[in-house]
C-alpha positions as CSV (number, residue, x, y, z in Angstrom):
1,M,-0.3,0.3,-0.1
2,T,1.2,3.3,-0.8
3,L,1.6,5.7,2.4
4,R,0.3,9.6,1.5
5,S,1.8,12.4,2.7
6,G,0.3,15.3,4.3
7,L,2.4,18.2,5.6
8,W,1.3,18.6,9.6
9,L,1.8,22.2,11.0
10,P,1.6,24.0,14.2
11,L,0.2,27.2,13.2
12,F,2.8,29.1,15.7
13,D,4.9,31.9,15.6
14,E,6.5,32.6,12.0
15,L,3.4,30.1,10.7
16,A,0.8,32.0,12.7
17,D,-0.1,34.0,9.4
18,P,-2.1,32.4,7.3
19,A,-0.8,34.2,3.8
20,V,2.3,32.6,4.5
21,V,0.9,28.7,5.0
22,V,-1.3,29.4,2.2
23,R,2.2,29.9,-0.2
24,L,3.5,26.8,1.7
25,A,0.3,24.6,0.4
26,A,2.2,23.5,-2.9
27,E,0.4,20.6,-4.3
28,E,3.2,20.7,-7.5
29,A,5.4,19.1,-4.9
30,G,3.5,16.2,-4.7
31,W,2.3,16.1,-1.6
32,D,-1.8,15.2,-0.8
33,G,-2.6,17.1,1.8
34,L,-2.1,19.9,4.2
35,F,-3.3,19.5,8.0
36,V,-3.0,21.9,11.1
37,W,-2.9,22.1,15.1
38,D,-5.9,23.5,16.0
39,H,-4.8,25.5,19.2
40,L,-5.5,29.0,21.1
41,R,-2.3,28.7,22.4
42,W,1.0,26.8,23.6
43,R,3.4,27.1,25.9
44,A,6.6,29.3,25.9
45,P,8.5,30.5,24.1
46,V,5.7,30.1,21.8
47,R,4.3,33.5,21.2
48,A,1.7,33.9,18.4
49,A,-1.0,31.5,16.9
50,A,-3.3,31.7,13.8
51,D,-6.9,30.5,13.9
52,P,-6.8,27.8,12.4
53,W,-10.3,27.9,10.6
54,I,-10.0,31.1,8.7
55,T,-6.0,29.4,7.7
56,L,-7.9,26.2,6.0
57,A,-10.9,28.4,4.5
58,A,-7.6,30.3,2.7
59,V,-6.0,27.0,1.7
60,A,-9.0,25.7,0.5
61,A,-9.7,28.5,-1.6
62,V,-6.2,28.2,-3.6
63,T,-5.4,24.7,-4.0
64,E,-7.3,22.2,-6.1
65,R,-6.3,18.8,-5.1
66,L,-5.0,18.4,-1.3
67,R,-7.0,17.3,1.3
68,F,-6.7,19.4,4.4
69,G,-8.5,19.7,8.0
70,P,-7.4,20.5,11.5
71,M,-5.8,17.4,13.0
72,V,-7.2,17.3,15.3
73,T,-9.6,20.1,16.7
74,P,-10.9,19.6,20.5
75,L,-14.7,19.1,20.1
76,A,-15.5,19.8,24.0
77,R,-14.1,23.6,23.6
78,R,-16.5,24.2,20.4
79,R,-20.3,24.1,19.7
80,P,-21.1,21.8,17.0
81,V,-24.1,23.5,15.8
82,K,-21.5,26.7,14.5
83,L,-19.3,23.7,13.6
84,A,-21.5,21.9,11.4
85,R,-21.9,25.2,9.3
86,E,-18.0,25.5,9.1
87,T,-17.5,22.0,8.4
88,A,-19.9,22.0,5.4
89,S,-19.0,25.0,3.7
90,L,-15.5,24.3,4.2
91,D,-16.6,21.1,2.1
92,R,-18.3,22.7,-0.2
93,L,-15.5,25.3,-0.8
94,S,-13.2,22.7,-1.3
95,G,-15.6,20.5,-3.7
96,G,-14.5,17.4,-0.7
97,R,-11.3,17.7,0.0
98,F,-11.8,18.5,3.8
99,I,-11.2,15.8,6.9
100,L,-12.6,16.7,10.2
101,G,-9.9,15.6,12.8
102,A,-11.5,15.2,16.2
103,G,-9.9,14.2,19.7
104,L,-10.3,14.8,23.5
105,G,-8.2,18.0,23.6
106,S,-5.6,18.6,26.2
107,D,-4.9,21.3,29.1
108,R,-0.9,20.2,29.1
109,F,0.7,21.9,26.6
110,G,-1.0,25.8,26.4
111,E,-3.7,25.4,29.4
112,E,-6.4,26.5,26.7
113,F,-9.2,25.1,28.9
114,S,-8.1,26.2,32.6
115,R,-7.3,29.5,31.0
116,T,-10.7,30.0,29.4
117,G,-13.3,28.2,32.1
118,E,-13.6,25.5,29.4
119,E,-13.9,21.8,31.0
120,L,-11.3,20.3,32.5
121,D,-11.9,16.6,33.2
122,D,-11.4,14.2,30.6
123,R,-14.2,12.1,31.3
124,V,-16.7,15.1,30.9
125,R,-15.0,16.2,27.5
126,A,-15.0,12.5,26.0
127,A,-18.9,12.6,26.5
128,M,-18.9,16.1,25.0
129,L,-17.1,14.6,22.1
130,D,-19.4,11.5,21.8
131,E,-22.2,14.2,21.4
132,S,-20.8,16.5,19.5
133,L,-20.0,13.8,17.1
134,A,-23.7,12.7,16.9
135,V,-24.4,16.5,16.2
136,L,-22.3,16.7,13.5
137,R,-23.4,13.5,12.1
138,A,-26.9,14.4,12.4
139,A,-26.4,17.7,10.4
140,W,-24.7,16.3,7.9
141,S,-27.3,14.2,6.6
142,G,-29.6,17.3,5.6
143,A,-32.7,16.0,7.7
144,P,-34.0,17.3,10.3
145,V,-31.6,17.9,13.7
146,R,-33.8,17.0,16.8
147,H,-31.1,16.5,19.8
148,R,-31.7,17.1,23.4
149,G,-28.6,15.7,25.6
150,E,-26.4,16.1,28.7
151,H,-24.7,18.7,26.8
152,Y,-26.3,20.6,24.2
153,V,-29.8,21.0,22.4
154,V,-30.9,21.0,18.9
155,D,-34.4,21.9,18.3
156,D,-35.6,20.9,14.9
157,I,-33.0,22.1,12.7
158,V,-31.9,21.6,9.0
159,F,-28.2,22.2,8.0
160,E,-28.4,23.0,4.4
161,P,-26.2,22.8,2.0
162,A,-24.9,19.3,3.3
163,P,-21.7,18.4,2.5
164,G,-20.7,15.7,0.9
165,D,-19.3,12.3,2.1
166,L,-17.4,14.2,5.0
167,P,-15.2,11.4,7.0
168,V,-14.2,11.9,10.5
169,W,-10.7,10.8,12.1
170,I,-9.9,10.7,15.6
171,A,-7.6,11.3,17.4
172,G,-6.0,9.2,20.7
173,F,-3.7,7.2,22.7
174,P,-3.1,3.6,21.1
175,G,-2.9,2.0,24.5
176,N,-6.8,3.3,25.8
177,A,-9.6,1.6,24.5
178,A,-12.0,4.3,24.5
179,P,-10.1,5.8,21.6
180,L,-10.2,2.5,19.9
181,R,-13.8,2.4,19.9
182,R,-14.6,5.7,19.1
183,A,-12.0,5.3,15.9
184,A,-13.9,2.3,15.3
185,R,-17.3,3.9,14.8
186,H,-15.7,6.9,12.5
187,D,-13.8,6.9,9.3
188,G,-10.0,7.0,10.4
189,F,-7.4,6.8,13.3
190,F,-4.7,9.1,14.6
191,P,-2.8,7.7,17.6
192,V,-0.9,10.1,18.8
193,N,2.1,9.3,20.8
194,L,3.5,6.6,18.8
195,D,6.5,4.6,20.2
196,H,7.0,1.6,17.5
197,P,4.7,-0.1,14.7
198,D,4.2,-2.9,16.3
199,Q,1.9,-0.4,18.7
200,L,0.0,0.5,15.8
201,A,-0.6,-2.5,14.8
202,E,-1.7,-4.3,17.7
203,A,-4.1,-0.8,18.5
204,L,-5.7,-1.1,14.4
205,G,-5.7,-4.9,15.1
206,T,-8.7,-3.8,17.8
207,V,-10.1,-1.1,15.9
208,R,-10.5,-3.8,12.8
209,R,-12.2,-6.1,15.1
210,L,-14.9,-3.6,16.6
211,R,-15.3,-2.7,13.1
212,A,-16.3,-6.2,11.6
213,D,-18.7,-6.6,14.8
214,A,-20.1,-3.6,13.9
215,G,-20.7,-5.0,10.1
216,A,-18.7,-1.3,9.1
217,D,-17.0,-1.9,5.6
218,G,-15.4,1.1,3.1
219,P,-12.1,2.4,3.1
220,Y,-10.6,3.2,6.7
221,D,-7.7,5.7,6.9
222,V,-5.0,5.4,9.2
223,A,-2.5,8.6,9.9
224,V,0.9,8.8,12.0
225,G,2.6,11.8,12.7
226,L,6.4,11.2,12.5
227,P,9.7,12.6,11.5
228,A,10.8,11.8,8.1
229,D,14.0,9.7,9.1
230,A,11.2,7.0,10.8
231,D,10.8,3.5,9.5
232,L,7.9,4.4,7.9
233,A,7.7,1.6,5.6
234,A,7.2,-0.2,8.9
235,Y,4.7,1.6,9.7
236,A,3.0,1.6,6.9
237,A,3.3,-2.6,7.1
238,A,1.4,-2.1,10.6
239,G,-1.5,-0.4,8.5
240,A,-0.6,3.2,8.2
241,T,-2.3,4.8,5.7
242,W,-1.6,8.6,5.7
243,W,2.0,10.0,7.0
244,L,2.3,13.3,8.4
245,T,5.0,15.4,9.2
246,D,6.0,15.9,12.8
247,F,7.6,19.1,13.3
248,D,9.0,20.7,16.8
249,P,6.2,23.6,17.8
250,H,8.8,25.5,19.8
251,T,11.6,26.0,17.2
252,I,9.6,25.4,13.7
253,T,10.4,28.0,11.2
254,V,8.9,29.4,7.6
255,D,12.7,27.4,5.9
256,E,12.1,24.0,7.9
257,V,9.1,23.7,6.4
258,R,10.7,25.1,3.1
259,G,13.2,22.2,3.6
260,V,11.1,19.4,3.9
261,L,8.5,20.8,0.4
262,R,11.6,20.7,-1.6
263,A,13.0,16.9,-0.3
264,G,9.2,16.0,-1.3
265,P,6.7,13.5,0.2
266,V,8.0,10.1,1.3
267,R,6.5,6.9,-0.4
268,A,6.4,3.9,1.3
């Protein structure tokens, strides 16, 4: 299987200008995707950060082939009704190239939740994540959404225009059961903090069993964030379908990204 390649950019400091990221969206270099971090802030020495959704809209408008999306957005700090509009609009703007990466998020690196009054309890945010995904799936269907849950209410609203077949990739630690169950219910998996290809293979074995038990079929993507000098062939053999470039958020520069672009995507 050919491993598709995507730039995965923390939108910090030198990359905190959407115009810079747009110029880096170099389709002619042979890359398959461009994905961005979704953060309000990051710990020092990072100072500046761009809004990922404005940046993604600009990328969608100036590209024709690249798949793109947030990798990942913490749904617990976003309103699902607003996100339903944003995702559908980005998908239509790009002609069906948008991918939603979704996850729990963490307060660890930027205190994004504690400094803004957001929910800190992981279990509560997990419930919010699942409920938000349910609202989004209903909204994308184009049918009236009638939802009254623990965290969100949508009272008979139709979200039109509806997007196409919009894929959702779920992020999570590969050794945790809940993210694996969640990933199996959607269209892709983005395991974080991978240490070895065997770890990926074991997690994907669980995801595949869960999908088979649920009668799920169709294409399924697995994205891994790794430096270019990693053994990408081994991760492809373990089941990865996408490689995302892993940059250090504290030191990333435009020149570093351009160097990776010039080197071209790695095919395993």
